[in-house]
N, C-alpha and C positions, 0 to 999 in steps of 0.2 A: 692246471689252475685249480686251486681248492675252492670248494663251494662255500656259500655263506654259513651253512650249518656246520661244516667241518672247521671253518675258520673260528666260529663261535666256540666250539669245543676246545680248540687249541688255546684260544684267549682265556678260557676258564682255567686251563692248566697253568698258564702263565700267571694269572691272577692268584691262583692258589699258592704258588711260590712267593709271590709278592706279599700277600697278606700273611704268609707264614714266616716272614722275616728274611727271605732270601731275594734280594732285589738286583744284584749285579747281573747284567744280562749274560755275560760270558759264563759265569758260574751256574746260572740257571740252565743254560743250554748244555753245559757239561754234565750236570746231574741228570738232565733228561736224556742225554746221550747214553749214559750208563743204563738207565731204565729201558730205553729202546733196544739196547744191545742184549740185555737180559731177556727181554721178550723175544728177540730174534733167535737167541740160542734155543729157547724152548720150541719155537716154530721149526727150526732146523732138525731138532731131535724128533719132533713129531713126524716130519717128512721121512726121516730115516726109518722110524718105526712102521709107518704105513708101507714103505717099500719092502721092508723086511717081512711084514705080514702077507703082502701081495705075492711075493716070490717064495715064501716059505723058507727063507734063509736066515741065518743069524744076523743080528744087528751089526752093520758095518761101521766101524770107528764111531761108536756112540760118544756123544758130547757129555752126557750125564751117565754115571754108573748108578745102579739101582739105589744104593745108599744115599745118592745125591738128589734123588727125585724130589724131596721136599723143597729143594732150592729152585725148582722150575717155576716159571711165571704162572703157568696154569694151576699149579698146586698152592702157591702162597697168596695169589691175588684176592682170594675171598676170606683170608684169615682176618681176625680182629686186629686193629691197629697195633696194639702192644706186641702181640705175637709176631706180626709181620716185621715190625721194627727190630725186635730182638733177633729175628732170623737174618736180617741184614747185618747187624752190628757184631754178632757173636763170632768167635773163632770158628773157622771152617763154615762160615755162613755164606750168604748169597754174594756179598761183595768180595770176600776173599776168593770165592770160586771164580768170580768174574776176572779177577786179576791173574789167576793161575791156570785157567783152562787153556789147553794148548793143542787145538786141532787146526787144520788148514781152514776149516770153515769159520774158525774163530780168530782169523788173522788180526782182528782189531786188538786182541789182548796184548800184542807186543808193544802197544803204545800206552799200556796201563801203568808203567813205572811212575811212581810218585802220585798216583791218583788217590783222591780222598773222597769218601762219602760224607757229605756235609748237610744232608737234609736233616733239619734239627729236631723234628718231633714226629711221633708215631702218626698223629692225625694228618700232618701234611703228606707223609709218605703214602698213607692209605688213600688219601684224597687224589693224589697224582696218579697212583697206580690204577685206581678206578677210572679216572678220566681217560688215561691212555688205553685202558682195556676196551673202552667204548669207541675208540677210533679204529675203523676198519682199514688196515694197512696191508691187505692181501695183494694189492696191485702195486707194481714197482713204481709207476708214475705217481700214484697217490703218496707212497712213502717218501719219494723224492720231493714232491711238492710240500708235504708237511714239514720236512726239515728245512726246505728253502724259506718257508714262511717263518719258522722259528729264527732262522738266521737274519731275516729282515728286521727283527726286533732289536738287533744290535745297533743302537742309535748314537753311538759316540765313537770317535776315532780311537784306535788302539795305540800302543806304544810304537815309537819310531815311525810315525806317520802311516801306519797300516790302517786301512779301512776297506770295507767290503765293496767289491766292484759290482755295480748294478747288473743284474742278469741280462737285460736287453743289450747292454754294451758288450758283455761277453759274447752273446749270441751273434752280434754284428761282426765281431772279430773272427769268431769261428767260421761264420758263413763266408768271410772274405778269404781265409786261408784254406778252407775246404779239406779237413783231415781225411787221410786215406786209411784203408784197412790195414796196411802194413806199417803205418807210422809208429814211431816211439814219441809220445807226446809228453812234454815236461813243463813244469812250472816251478822255477827255483825259489819262488816266494809264495808257496801254495795257499797259506791261510786256511780258509774253509773249503778249499779245492773246487771253487766255482768254475774255473776254467776247465779243469779236468772232467768234471761231471757233464758240462755242456758239450765238450768235445765227445764224450762217450755217447750222449744223446744223438749227436750228429752221425756218428758211426752207425748206431742202431737204425736210424732213419734211412740212411743212404746205402747201407750194405747188409740188409736183412738176410739175403740168401747166402752171402759169403760167410756170415757169422755161424751158419749151420755146419760149416766145415770145422772139424775138431782142432786143427792147427790154428785157424783164425780165432776160434773161441778161446783156446788156451792163451794165445797172445793177448787177446782183449782182457782176459781176467787177470793175467799174471805179469805181463811185461810191457803192455802198451802205455800205461800211465805212470809217470814218475813225478814225485813232488818232494820239495824240501821245505822244512819249517823247523825253527829252533824253539818255538814256544810250545811246551808240552800240552797245554790246554787246547791250543789251536790245532795241533796235529791229531789229537783225539777227535775233535769236532770234524776236522777234514776227513779223517778215516771213516767216521760214521756216515758222513755225507756221501762218500763214494760207495759204501756198502749199501746204503738205502737206495742208491741209484743203480744197484745191480752189479757193481764192480767189487767182487768179493776179496780180492787180494791185491790192492793197490800198492805200488812200490813207493811208500812214503818214508822219507828219511829224516830222522830227528837229528838235524845237523845245521850248523851255521853255514849257509850256502856260500858265503864269501871266503871262508877260511880254508886252510890246507886240509882240514878234516873232510872237505868235500872234493878231494882230489879226484875221486873216481868219476865225477861228472865232467868228463872230457870226451868230446867227439861221440856223445851218446845219443842225443835226441835228433830226430828228423824234423820235429816241429816243436817250437816253444811258444807258449801263450803266457803272458805275465803282466802283472801290475805291481812292480816292485815298490818298496817303501820310498817315499819322496824326501824324507828329511833325515838328518843325522849324518855323522861322519865317523870314520873309523881310523884307528892308528894303522899306519902302513904295515907294521909288524904283524898285525892280526889278519892281513889279507893274503890270500894265495898269490905267490909271486907271478904265476902265469897270467893272472888277471891284471896285475900291475904292468906286465909287459904289453898288454893291450891298451890300457889307459892308466896313467900314473895319477891317481886321484885319491881323495879321501871321501868324497861325497858318495853316498850309497847308490843314488840313482845312476851315476856314471859307472860305478864299479859293477853294478848288476848288468849293464850293457856289455861290459868286458866278460863277465861270467857267461852270459848268453852266447857270445861268440866262441868262448872256450867249450861250452857244452854242446853246441851244434855240430853235426857231421857236415862234411862238404855237401853242398846242395840242400842243406837243411833250411827251413823257413822259420820266420819269427814274426809275431804280432805282439807288440809291447806298448803299454801305456807309459808315457813319460811326462813330467811337468814341463811347461813351456820353456823354462830356463835352459833345459837341455838343448832346445832348438837354436837358441841365439846367445847363450852364455859366451863371454869373451875370454874366459880363463884358458890357459894352455890345455888343461884337461878337457874342457868342453870342446875346444876345437880339435883336439887329438881324436876323441871318440867319433865325432862327426866325420872327420877326414877318413878315419878307419872304415866306417860304414859306407861312405860314398866312394872312396877310391879303391879300397881293397875288397869290398863286398859289393853286393848289388842292392841298392836302396830303391824300392818300388814306389812307396807311397807315404805321404804324411797327411793324416786326417786331423784337422784342428777341431777340438770339441769345445762347446761352451762351458764356462766356468761353473755353472750350476749343476753339472752332471753328477757330481759327487756330494751334493747337499743331501741331508743335513750334516754329513760327516765333515766336509771341508768345501771351501769355495775356490780351490786352486784351479787354475787353467791348465788343461792337459791336451796331449795329442797322442795319436796312435801312429807308431812307426811300423812299417812292414818292409822287411828286407830278407835277403837270402845270403847265406854264407857261401862264398866262392873262393876266397883267398886270392883271387886274380882279377878283381874288379867286375865290371859289367854294367854299372850304372850309366844310363844314357839320358833318359828323361824321367824326372820325378813327378809323380801325379800328386797334386794337392787338392784337398777338399776342405771347404770352409763350412763346417756343420754349425747350423744355427739353432736347431731344435732336435730333440731326441724322443719326442712323444710324451714328455712330462714337463710340467711347469718348472722353471729354473730357480724356484725359491725353496725354502726349507720344507714346504708341504709336499712338493713333487707330485702334484695331482696329474692324472692322465689328461692330455690335451690332444687336439687333432693334428697340430703341426708336428711333422716327424720326417727328418731327412734320412733316417737310417736305410729304408728300402732303396732310396736313390743312391746313397753311398755304395751299397753292395753292388747294385746294377752297374753303375758307372765305373767302379773299380775294375770289375771283371771285363767290361768293354775296353778299358784302357790297357789291360794286360793282353788281350787278344790281338789288338792292333793299335799302333801308335795313333792312328786317326780316331780311335775310340775315345781318346782323351783330349783331342784337339778342340779346345774351346778358347774363347777370349778370356783375358785376365780379369774381366768384370764378372764372369760367371762364378758359381759356387765351386766348380772344379775346373782344373786346367793343368797342362803339362809345363814343366820348366826344364830347359836343357841343362845338363849337368855342368857345362862350362860356366853358365851364368851363376850357378850356385857356388862354384869355386871362386869366381870373381868377387863374390860377396862374402868371402871368408867362411864359406861352408854354412852360412846362415840358413836355417830351415824354417824360420817363422813365416807364416803365410802372408803376413802384412808386408813383408819385404818384396813380394812379387805380385800380390793382388792389386789390380787397378780399381780405384774407386771413382765412380761417376758422380760428380756433384751436381745437384739440381739447382738451376739458376732461380734465385728468388728476387722479386722486385718489392721495393718498399716505398712508402710515401716520402715526399721531400721533407727535409728537416723542419721547414716553416709550418708545414701541415701538422706534423707530429707535435710541435710546440703549441700550436693552436688547440689541438685536442687535449693536451695536458692542461692548458689554461682553462678550458671549458670544464674539465673535471674538477679543477680547483674551485671554480665558481659554484659548482653544484655542491661540493663538499662544504664550502663556507655557508651556503644557504641552509643546508641540512643541520649544520651546527647551530645556526641562529634559531631555527625552529625548535631544536632541542632545548636551548636556553630559555625560550619563551614559555615552553611547557613547564619548566621548573619554577 
């Protein structure tokens, strides 16, 4: 969590962009991403130089050659604005170097195709560089929190229904699936890579000793995290988010996840965490045929469920956010994908979330599905939870409040998975188990209202003649007040 002072510094950076004429949130974050990466390259070079001096050995795989030293953050940050701006814009300048530098430590550069430097004036560039220089980001947690705070400023939905998943909802899902040190964790609609970064935090917290082993460390850095995103801006933002969270070489793929271009994503992941786009439809010709074999649909939210099943290994787990329509939609495609998950895979849980969870981006009602790929069934009882509060107000302001069901969701979910009796509650409670046959009998409907029992409180009212008498008395009082008003005039 960033402090008030650090938050104030970041707000000043944001305001500098805003007053400098750059107000699109995604473009602002993209430009700041470039600057943060340029600063990081200088830090990496400095670390290499310190190691070289300490060991008395030649510099190992330098990022900057001596003739490129003027392009380092530590060298240009104190230049006058015009000189700094020219250094960025010129041929073989800072930005061109950023696009072409090619070391493993600079894995981010492979996502720089088509990138543009659009900070419009020397004054704005100098102002932003100075403000970023004053933010101490030596600590990994601080760097991650700084970037998360920047991402929180994206205050409008993206194209195709994309919007940022609240961090506390991501953490809830991660705590439910409990990633393991040997997992391959994927998000086929990665966006800013929030799911992958939180999964990485979970691994660091729960496997600190295991991460000291070189094999585990290499897996964590190079092959544990897989993401797909076809928006070049978002993949650059996501890559920087991963890097600032200490994951140097994330496997992010610039690809349309649903197309045949993503054919390699087959039986690859042991864990998938995702919040796919909720709206839009695709031509069948554009979709990988193996996905259509799972669900013959055009809607992206259904196709992504098919993609997830294709991408999971046998025994692989998934936690995915879906719009409520997926739970009860009556089309053949809706019923097909629900039947697939319930009958051929193992559906464990459905967590119904309040519609305000994604405000101010959208007011859509959503749920979290948790299932395991088995290809041989296994669903017996499905655990439902009716979440009413997530710790924040359910309006556009999303202010922190006391009411919060998330700790209870996590605790009761794990209790339900350890023993069937852990989920045995009455249908009037927030959580309860539903036998799979009952779900089949209801045409595979997964909406919680289909199974939850509501207890209606008995109300008593006055007799009609009493209510009429009260109304007549109010009419007499109103008439008397009107007469008083007339006499005053």
